ZAPAVEX-105450 format. One record per residue (C-alpha): x negated, y negated, z. Coordinates in Angstrom, 2 decimals, always signed. Example, Ala and Ser with C-alpha at 12.3 -4.5 7.8 and 13.67 -1.06 7.14 Angstrom:
<kolgus>
@x -12.30 | y +4.50 | z +7.80
@x -13.67 | y +1.06 | z +7.14
</kolgus>
This chain:
<kolgus>
@x -348.64 | y +25.06 | z +126.13
@x -346.81 | y +22.25 | z +124.34
@x -347.71 | y +22.30 | z +120.65
@x -346.60 | y +19.40 | z +118.48
@x -346.55 | y +19.97 | z +114.72
@x -346.30 | y +16.98 | z +112.42
@x -344.74 | y +18.14 | z +109.16
@x -341.95 | y +20.66 | z +108.55
@x -343.33 | y +22.01 | z +105.31
@x -344.15 | y +25.69 | z +104.70
@x -347.36 | y +25.73 | z +106.77
@x -345.88 | y +23.92 | z +109.77
@x -342.76 | y +26.08 | z +109.93
@x -344.74 | y +29.27 | z +109.27
@x -347.13 | y +28.41 | z +112.11
@x -344.20 | y +27.77 | z +114.45
@x -342.89 | y +31.26 | z +113.70
@x -346.24 | y +32.87 | z +114.40
@x -346.73 | y +31.03 | z +117.68
@x -343.24 | y +31.52 | z +119.10
@x -343.14 | y +35.20 | z +118.13
@x -346.50 | y +35.92 | z +119.74
@x -346.10 | y +34.21 | z +123.10
@x -343.19 | y +33.11 | z +125.27
@x -345.43 | y +30.49 | z +126.87
@x -345.44 | y +28.14 | z +123.86
@x -343.19 | y +25.14 | z +123.51
@x -343.16 | y +23.94 | z +119.89
@x -341.82 | y +20.61 | z +118.68
@x -341.88 | y +19.62 | z +115.02
@x -341.50 | y +16.13 | z +113.57
@x -340.74 | y +15.60 | z +109.88
@x -340.28 | y +12.22 | z +108.20
@x -338.03 | y +13.59 | z +105.42
@x -334.52 | y +15.07 | z +105.43
@x -333.85 | y +18.68 | z +106.37
@x -334.55 | y +20.97 | z +103.38
@x -330.91 | y +22.05 | z +103.06
@x -329.68 | y +18.46 | z +102.62
@x -331.54 | y +17.59 | z +99.40
@x -329.60 | y +16.96 | z +96.17
@x -331.19 | y +19.33 | z +93.66
@x -330.37 | y +17.15 | z +90.62
@x -332.59 | y +14.41 | z +92.04
@x -335.30 | y +16.70 | z +93.37
@x -338.99 | y +16.73 | z +92.49
@x -339.35 | y +20.30 | z +93.70
@x -340.53 | y +23.04 | z +91.38
@x -341.60 | y +25.97 | z +93.55
@x -344.58 | y +28.03 | z +94.59
@x -346.12 | y +31.17 | z +93.17
@x -347.15 | y +33.78 | z +95.74
@x -349.41 | y +36.74 | z +95.01
@x -349.47 | y +40.03 | z +96.87
@x -351.55 | y +38.80 | z +99.83
@x -349.28 | y +35.82 | z +100.54
@x -346.23 | y +38.05 | z +100.10
@x -347.51 | y +40.28 | z +102.89
@x -347.94 | y +37.25 | z +105.15
@x -344.36 | y +36.16 | z +104.50
@x -343.10 | y +39.69 | z +105.14
@x -344.70 | y +39.56 | z +108.60
@x -341.82 | y +37.34 | z +109.75
@x -338.88 | y +39.64 | z +110.37
@x -335.99 | y +38.92 | z +108.01
@x -337.74 | y +36.20 | z +105.99
@x -338.57 | y +38.26 | z +102.93
@x -334.95 | y +39.38 | z +102.52
@x -333.80 | y +35.75 | z +102.56
@x -336.46 | y +34.71 | z +100.05
@x -335.67 | y +37.52 | z +97.62
@x -332.12 | y +36.21 | z +97.28
@x -333.38 | y +33.17 | z +95.37
@x -336.81 | y +34.16 | z +94.10
@x -337.99 | y +35.21 | z +90.64
@x -340.33 | y +38.17 | z +90.23
@x -343.01 | y +38.05 | z +87.54
@x -345.77 | y +40.45 | z +86.51
@x -343.93 | y +43.46 | z +87.98
@x -343.71 | y +41.80 | z +91.38
@x -347.36 | y +40.79 | z +91.62
@x -346.23 | y +37.16 | z +91.48
@x -343.09 | y +35.79 | z +93.13
@x -341.77 | y +32.28 | z +92.41
@x -340.01 | y +30.65 | z +95.36
@x -338.74 | y +27.08 | z +95.52
@x -340.25 | y +24.97 | z +98.27
@x -336.82 | y +23.94 | z +99.50
@x -335.59 | y +27.54 | z +99.78
@x -338.78 | y +28.63 | z +101.53
@x -338.54 | y +25.82 | z +104.09
@x -334.77 | y +26.25 | z +104.57
@x -335.21 | y +30.00 | z +105.18
@x -338.06 | y +29.46 | z +107.65
@x -336.03 | y +26.80 | z +109.46
@x -332.89 | y +28.95 | z +109.58
@x -334.73 | y +31.86 | z +111.17
@x -336.52 | y +29.56 | z +113.63
@x -333.25 | y +28.05 | z +114.84
@x -331.49 | y +31.41 | z +114.99
@x -334.25 | y +33.04 | z +117.04
@x -335.62 | y +30.30 | z +119.24
@x -333.13 | y +27.43 | z +119.09
@x -331.47 | y +28.33 | z +122.40
@x -334.51 | y +29.65 | z +124.29
@x -336.00 | y +27.60 | z +127.11
@x -339.23 | y +27.48 | z +129.08
@x -339.13 | y +25.78 | z +132.49
@x -335.70 | y +24.38 | z +131.57
@x -337.10 | y +22.85 | z +128.37
@x -336.33 | y +24.07 | z +124.84
@x -338.99 | y +26.32 | z +123.33
@x -338.23 | y +24.87 | z +119.88
@x -337.35 | y +21.36 | z +118.78
@x -337.25 | y +20.25 | z +115.13
@x -336.59 | y +16.58 | z +114.39
@x -336.09 | y +15.37 | z +110.82
@x -336.11 | y +11.75 | z +109.60
@x -338.76 | y +11.09 | z +112.24
@x -341.97 | y +9.29 | z +111.29
@x -345.27 | y +9.38 | z +113.13
@x -346.49 | y +5.79 | z +113.24
@x -349.68 | y +6.19 | z +115.24
@x -351.88 | y +8.74 | z +116.99
@x -353.63 | y +8.04 | z +120.29
@x -356.42 | y +10.58 | z +120.58
@x -357.73 | y +9.49 | z +123.98
@x -354.36 | y +9.77 | z +125.75
@x -353.15 | y +12.66 | z +123.54
@x -349.97 | y +10.93 | z +122.48
@x -348.24 | y +10.07 | z +119.22
@x -345.91 | y +7.18 | z +118.46
@x -342.79 | y +8.28 | z +116.61
@x -339.88 | y +6.37 | z +115.11
@x -336.40 | y +7.81 | z +114.72
@x -333.35 | y +5.74 | z +113.72
@x -335.39 | y +2.53 | z +114.25
@x -336.22 | y +3.57 | z +117.83
@x -339.89 | y +4.05 | z +118.73
@x -341.18 | y +6.40 | z +121.41
@x -344.53 | y +7.72 | z +122.63
@x -344.71 | y +11.51 | z +122.91
@x -347.38 | y +13.43 | z +124.82
@x -348.80 | y +16.66 | z +123.44
@x -351.25 | y +19.37 | z +124.46
@x -352.16 | y +20.47 | z +120.93
@x -351.36 | y +18.36 | z +117.88
@x -351.23 | y +20.09 | z +114.49
@x -351.49 | y +17.94 | z +111.37
@x -349.33 | y +19.67 | z +108.77
@x -348.19 | y +16.38 | z +107.26
@x -349.68 | y +16.70 | z +103.81
@x -352.14 | y +14.82 | z +101.66
@x -351.29 | y +11.42 | z +103.18
@x -351.61 | y +12.77 | z +106.72
@x -351.29 | y +10.13 | z +109.41
@x -352.83 | y +12.50 | z +111.94
@x -355.87 | y +13.31 | z +109.80
@x -356.40 | y +9.60 | z +109.18
@x -356.64 | y +9.06 | z +112.94
@x -359.21 | y +11.84 | z +113.25
@x -361.30 | y +10.49 | z +110.39
@x -361.15 | y +6.93 | z +111.74
@x -362.54 | y +8.13 | z +115.08
@x -365.82 | y +9.25 | z +113.45
@x -366.04 | y +8.88 | z +109.64
@x -369.53 | y +10.39 | z +109.49
@x -368.52 | y +13.70 | z +111.07
@x -365.42 | y +14.18 | z +108.93
@x -366.97 | y +12.90 | z +105.67
@x -363.50 | y +12.71 | z +104.15
@x -363.26 | y +12.35 | z +100.36
@x -360.20 | y +12.05 | z +98.16
@x -359.66 | y +11.79 | z +94.41
@x -356.51 | y +11.45 | z +92.35
@x -355.94 | y +13.41 | z +89.18
@x -355.81 | y +11.25 | z +86.03
@x -352.51 | y +12.87 | z +85.11
@x -349.18 | y +12.01 | z +86.71
@x -346.22 | y +14.34 | z +86.90
@x -342.45 | y +14.58 | z +87.11
@x -339.93 | y +17.39 | z +87.44
@x -336.79 | y +17.62 | z +85.32
@x -334.08 | y +19.87 | z +86.75
@x -332.42 | y +21.85 | z +83.98
@x -329.06 | y +23.62 | z +84.38
@x -328.63 | y +27.27 | z +83.48
@x -330.09 | y +28.02 | z +80.05
@x -328.08 | y +30.94 | z +78.62
@x -330.39 | y +31.37 | z +75.60
@x -333.68 | y +31.38 | z +77.50
@x -335.43 | y +34.37 | z +79.02
@x -336.02 | y +34.04 | z +82.75
@x -339.79 | y +33.76 | z +82.53
@x -342.43 | y +31.15 | z +83.18
@x -342.56 | y +29.06 | z +79.99
@x -345.72 | y +27.10 | z +79.25
@x -345.26 | y +23.68 | z +77.65
@x -347.63 | y +21.57 | z +75.56
@x -347.35 | y +18.68 | z +73.12
@x -350.56 | y +17.58 | z +71.47
@x -351.72 | y +15.34 | z +68.68
@x -354.86 | y +15.71 | z +66.59
@x -357.17 | y +14.34 | z +69.28
@x -355.66 | y +15.22 | z +72.63
@x -352.72 | y +16.60 | z +74.60
@x -349.83 | y +14.15 | z +75.02
@x -348.02 | y +16.17 | z +77.68
@x -348.17 | y +19.64 | z +79.19
@x -346.64 | y +21.71 | z +81.96
@x -344.22 | y +24.57 | z +82.42
@x -340.57 | y +25.46 | z +82.75
@x -340.27 | y +27.36 | z +86.03
@x -337.29 | y +29.73 | z +86.35
@x -334.88 | y +29.94 | z +89.27
@x -332.90 | y +33.00 | z +90.28
@x -329.57 | y +31.44 | z +89.21
@x -330.69 | y +30.78 | z +85.63
@x -331.74 | y +27.16 | z +86.18
@x -335.20 | y +25.89 | z +85.29
@x -337.46 | y +23.17 | z +86.66
@x -339.50 | y +21.53 | z +83.90
@x -342.79 | y +20.35 | z +85.41
@x -344.38 | y +17.83 | z +83.05
@x -347.85 | y +16.28 | z +83.33
@x -349.20 | y +13.43 | z +81.23
@x -351.94 | y +10.83 | z +81.31
@x -350.43 | y +7.36 | z +80.79
@x -352.10 | y +5.60 | z +77.86
@x -350.15 | y +2.36 | z +77.89
@x -347.37 | y +0.44 | z +79.60
@x -344.68 | y +2.44 | z +77.80
@x -346.00 | y +5.68 | z +79.34
@x -346.33 | y +4.50 | z +82.93
@x -342.85 | y +5.72 | z +83.86
@x -342.19 | y +8.61 | z +81.46
@x -344.18 | y +10.96 | z +79.19
@x -344.56 | y +9.80 | z +75.59
@x -342.51 | y +6.70 | z +76.42
@x -339.16 | y +8.52 | z +76.38
@x -336.16 | y +6.63 | z +77.73
@x -332.99 | y +8.58 | z +76.82
@x -331.45 | y +11.97 | z +77.50
@x -331.76 | y +12.87 | z +73.82
@x -335.47 | y +12.06 | z +73.85
@x -335.98 | y +14.40 | z +76.82
@x -334.36 | y +17.17 | z +74.81
@x -336.56 | y +16.46 | z +71.80
@x -339.72 | y +16.31 | z +73.93
@x -339.02 | y +19.66 | z +75.59
@x -338.42 | y +21.21 | z +72.18
@x -341.66 | y +19.71 | z +70.84
@x -343.54 | y +21.17 | z +73.82
@x -342.19 | y +24.65 | z +73.01
@x -340.81 | y +24.75 | z +69.43
@x -339.96 | y +28.47 | z +69.64
@x -337.39 | y +27.79 | z +72.38
@x -333.77 | y +26.96 | z +71.59
@x -332.93 | y +23.32 | z +72.34
@x -332.30 | y +23.03 | z +76.09
@x -328.93 | y +22.31 | z +77.63
@x -329.14 | y +19.09 | z +79.67
@x -327.03 | y +17.35 | z +82.30
@x -326.73 | y +13.58 | z +82.19
@x -327.14 | y +13.11 | z +85.96
@x -330.39 | y +15.09 | z +86.01
@x -331.63 | y +13.25 | z +82.92
@x -330.94 | y +9.86 | z +84.49
@x -332.63 | y +10.93 | z +87.73
@x -335.70 | y +12.08 | z +85.80
@x -335.99 | y +8.92 | z +83.70
@x -335.64 | y +6.60 | z +86.70
@x -337.90 | y +8.54 | z +89.08
@x -341.39 | y +7.16 | z +89.58
@x -344.09 | y +9.67 | z +88.58
@x -346.12 | y +11.36 | z +91.29
@x -349.86 | y +11.84 | z +91.63
@x -351.89 | y +14.89 | z +92.60
@x -354.81 | y +14.57 | z +94.97
@x -357.95 | y +16.52 | z +95.69
@x -359.53 | y +16.05 | z +99.09
@x -362.42 | y +17.41 | z +101.11
@x -363.14 | y +17.18 | z +104.82
@x -366.16 | y +18.49 | z +106.72
@x -364.28 | y +19.14 | z +109.97
@x -360.65 | y +20.10 | z +110.59
@x -360.42 | y +19.41 | z +114.32
@x -360.92 | y +16.84 | z +117.09
@x -361.72 | y +18.56 | z +120.40
@x -361.29 | y +15.59 | z +122.73
@x -357.97 | y +14.64 | z +121.15
@x -356.82 | y +18.29 | z +120.87
@x -355.96 | y +17.91 | z +117.19
@x -356.29 | y +20.29 | z +114.25
@x -355.42 | y +19.85 | z +110.55
@x -354.02 | y +22.55 | z +108.27
@x -352.86 | y +22.74 | z +104.66
@x -352.99 | y +19.65 | z +102.46
@x -353.83 | y +17.53 | z +105.50
@x -357.14 | y +19.40 | z +105.63
@x -357.83 | y +20.29 | z +102.00
@x -355.53 | y +19.16 | z +99.20
@x -356.13 | y +20.60 | z +95.76
@x -354.91 | y +20.19 | z +92.20
@x -352.13 | y +22.54 | z +91.13
@x -353.88 | y +24.10 | z +88.12
@x -354.64 | y +27.31 | z +90.03
@x -351.51 | y +27.30 | z +92.19
@x -353.29 | y +28.14 | z +95.46
@x -352.35 | y +25.21 | z +97.69
@x -349.51 | y +26.80 | z +99.66
@x -351.33 | y +30.14 | z +99.96
@x -354.34 | y +28.34 | z +101.47
@x -352.04 | y +26.50 | z +103.89
@x -350.47 | y +29.77 | z +105.09
@x -353.97 | y +31.19 | z +105.58
@x -354.78 | y +28.20 | z +107.80
@x -351.70 | y +28.86 | z +109.93
@x -352.63 | y +32.52 | z +110.37
@x -356.22 | y +31.64 | z +111.28
@x -355.15 | y +29.05 | z +113.86
@x -352.67 | y +31.40 | z +115.52
@x -355.25 | y +34.21 | z +115.57
@x -357.93 | y +32.02 | z +117.13
@x -355.60 | y +30.62 | z +119.78
@x -354.85 | y +34.20 | z +120.80
@x -358.50 | y +35.26 | z +120.67
@x -359.66 | y +32.41 | z +122.91
@x -356.62 | y +32.49 | z +125.21
@x -355.57 | y +28.94 | z +124.21
@x -358.95 | y +27.46 | z +125.17
@x -358.99 | y +24.62 | z +122.65
@x -362.65 | y +23.82 | z +123.27
@x -363.42 | y +27.21 | z +121.71
@x -360.49 | y +27.81 | z +119.35
@x -360.58 | y +24.50 | z +117.47
@x -364.31 | y +24.52 | z +116.60
@x -363.95 | y +28.17 | z +115.59
@x -361.08 | y +27.17 | z +113.30
@x -363.25 | y +24.60 | z +111.52
@x -366.13 | y +27.08 | z +111.29
@x -363.85 | y +29.61 | z +109.61
@x -361.59 | y +27.45 | z +107.47
@x -363.78 | y +24.55 | z +106.25
@x -365.83 | y +26.79 | z +103.89
@x -362.64 | y +28.45 | z +102.64
@x -360.79 | y +25.16 | z +102.20
@x -363.67 | y +23.48 | z +100.41
@x -364.14 | y +26.47 | z +98.11
@x -360.47 | y +26.47 | z +97.13
@x -360.22 | y +22.71 | z +96.61
@x -363.51 | y +22.58 | z +94.69
@x -362.40 | y +25.44 | z +92.46
@x -359.31 | y +23.43 | z +91.56
@x -361.56 | y +20.44 | z +90.78
@x -363.73 | y +22.59 | z +88.51
@x -360.60 | y +23.92 | z +86.80
@x -359.45 | y +20.36 | z +86.10
@x -362.83 | y +19.39 | z +84.62
@x -362.81 | y +22.53 | z +82.47
@x -359.23 | y +21.89 | z +81.33
@x -359.93 | y +18.25 | z +80.47
@x -363.15 | y +19.11 | z +78.60
@x -361.66 | y +21.96 | z +76.59
@x -358.32 | y +20.45 | z +75.66
@x -359.07 | y +16.75 | z +75.39
</kolgus>
């Protein structure tokens, strides 16, 4: 079976591992619109990392050799009950193991694994089971047998499913009123390597909040949320515009911390970067039988980051899909509806819980 995965994030790469390890009859091709994870300049990165509890840790350990790679650059908190892993390192490790294990294997003279970066999916043709991709300004139609939407909150594949029958999918999406940015800090010799909560408030409300997330090499990623209240706050929290003002803001958000050491390049990247939005979404169906399409992760159920469960839910989707394909012997007319039956209640519960958490947070602190 030829399985095409759109999106080389954690869920897409994790699913590829599960499929290829379980059966030699799968051919997996992955298309990702962004660069390969090992080619990103960290100083200009919006990454901040994921927190994985004990259940998700066991899932990651199921891939031989992965856990050892992740431990090299992870941070353990709460006596190991929570592990912080950067998204880039997680994806790079998954990709490295995929290429090492399956990069040279073939099935009927065709490669079992193909991963193409800087490749955009422009359109999805459900009736003919094809996608239109663009790579280096060259467009091409690609046939598939099963198409997996792992392409995130702005999923092109999910949009095609929803457009085919809006009533069945009943797709809803909301953006969080807060925007966010990540400031990459160099090694902080005077800081403990722990998760540091940040908050700056005035008498009436919170001006900015977030956390400094530690890395294994002593660096930190400062994740900062704020709700723009005027033109001067559209680009940066509290209207800051200089490296010195970043330093002051971080100190105001955690006065007990020593003033942070900053790097000018990272400061300039932070100040010039456009803020990002978080989205909550809900969908009543995660598959399209006739088109042989299924959505996982944020493409199926995006959630706000307050509870930190988005990546864990995406990995659970990948495990469920692989399990059901095995159970129904790759009969998509049975496996895909069973996937929606199992994962829609779970996905909606997780995304709705994050929505409730946001309402609670906003009510209590603003």
